[in-house]
C-alpha positions as CSV (number, residue, x, y, z in Angstrom):
1,M,-15.2,-24.3,-30.7
2,K,-13.9,-21.7,-33.2
3,G,-15.1,-18.9,-31.1
4,R,-13.0,-20.0,-27.9
5,V,-9.8,-20.3,-30.3
6,A,-10.6,-16.7,-31.7
7,E,-10.9,-15.6,-28.3
8,V,-7.7,-17.2,-26.8
9,E,-5.7,-15.6,-30.0
10,R,-7.2,-12.3,-29.3
11,L,-6.3,-12.5,-25.7
12,S,-2.7,-13.8,-26.3
13,S,-2.3,-10.8,-28.8
14,L,-3.3,-8.4,-26.2
15,V,-1.1,-9.7,-23.6
16,F,1.6,-9.5,-26.2
17,I,0.8,-5.9,-26.8
18,M,0.7,-4.9,-23.1
19,I,4.2,-6.7,-22.5
20,I,5.9,-4.3,-25.3
21,W,4.0,-1.5,-23.8
22,F,5.3,-2.1,-20.5
23,I,8.8,-2.4,-21.9
24,V,8.8,0.6,-23.9
25,F,7.4,2.6,-21.0
26,F,9.9,1.1,-18.7
27,I,12.6,2.6,-20.9
28,L,11.0,5.7,-21.5
29,S,10.6,6.3,-17.6
30,Q,14.3,5.7,-17.1
31,V,15.4,8.1,-19.7
32,I,13.0,10.4,-18.1
33,I,14.3,10.1,-14.7
34,E,17.9,9.7,-15.5
35,R,17.7,13.2,-17.5
36,N,16.1,14.8,-14.6
37,W,13.1,15.7,-16.6
38,L,10.8,15.2,-13.7
39,P,9.1,18.0,-11.7
40,E,10.9,19.6,-8.6
41,Q,7.9,18.6,-6.5
42,I,8.9,15.1,-7.2
43,T,12.7,15.2,-7.1
44,N,12.6,17.0,-3.8
45,L,10.3,14.6,-1.8
46,R,11.7,12.6,0.9
47,L,12.1,8.9,0.5
48,M,9.4,8.3,2.8
49,H,7.0,10.8,1.1
50,L,7.7,9.4,-2.5
51,C,6.7,5.9,-1.3
52,I,3.4,7.1,0.5
53,A,2.8,9.0,-2.7
54,S,3.7,6.2,-4.9
55,I,1.1,4.3,-2.9
56,G,-1.6,6.8,-3.3
57,A,-0.9,7.0,-7.0
58,I,-1.1,3.0,-7.6
59,F,-4.6,3.3,-5.6
60,I,-5.6,5.9,-7.8
61,G,-4.4,3.8,-10.8
62,I,-6.5,0.9,-9.4
63,L,-9.7,2.8,-9.5
64,V,-9.0,4.4,-12.8
65,G,-8.2,1.1,-14.2
66,L,-11.4,-0.3,-13.0
67,L,-13.7,2.5,-14.1
68,S,-11.7,2.2,-17.7
69,G,-12.2,-1.5,-17.8
70,Q,-8.1,-2.0,-18.1
71,P,-7.1,-2.5,-14.4
72,V,-4.0,-4.5,-15.5
73,F,-2.6,-2.1,-17.9
74,V,-3.3,1.4,-15.9
75,V,-2.1,-0.4,-12.5
76,G,1.0,-2.0,-14.3
77,T,1.9,1.4,-15.8
78,V,1.5,3.5,-12.7
79,T,3.4,0.8,-10.7
80,I,6.5,0.9,-13.2
81,L,6.8,4.7,-13.2
82,C,6.4,4.9,-9.3
83,S,9.0,2.2,-8.9
84,S,11.5,3.7,-11.1
85,I,11.0,7.0,-9.4
86,I,11.8,5.3,-5.7
87,S,14.9,3.3,-7.1
88,W,16.1,6.6,-8.5
89,K,15.7,8.3,-5.3
90,Y,17.1,5.4,-3.2
91,R,20.3,5.4,-5.5
92,N,20.8,9.2,-5.2
93,K,20.1,9.3,-1.5
94,Y,22.6,6.4,-0.6
95,D,24.8,6.9,-3.4
96,H,27.6,8.8,-1.0
97,F,27.8,5.3,0.9
98,E,29.4,3.6,-2.2
99,R,31.8,6.2,-2.7
100,G,33.1,6.4,1.1
101,K,31.7,9.7,1.5
102,S,29.9,10.6,4.7
103,K,27.3,13.5,4.8
């Protein structure tokens, strides 16, 4: 019984650390994206190509996560980064509609 309680406590502490990591990584990825510290190859991609590249990156993250034994950690991190980049690109692409400008 003590072994089971210790395992549950260890698991809950790992979940807590992972949640903290995801929050910190999300904030850092937003800073990187908003300050335009991304390579030009990523910023110049069209939205559809960026979505396809993100899907590929997530699949690679799945493989790396399975091989490293940390699938939730790796896939969550890759997904946060890819979704942040996609939302930034979407905001920049359609920002002129909100301002009433036409391209």
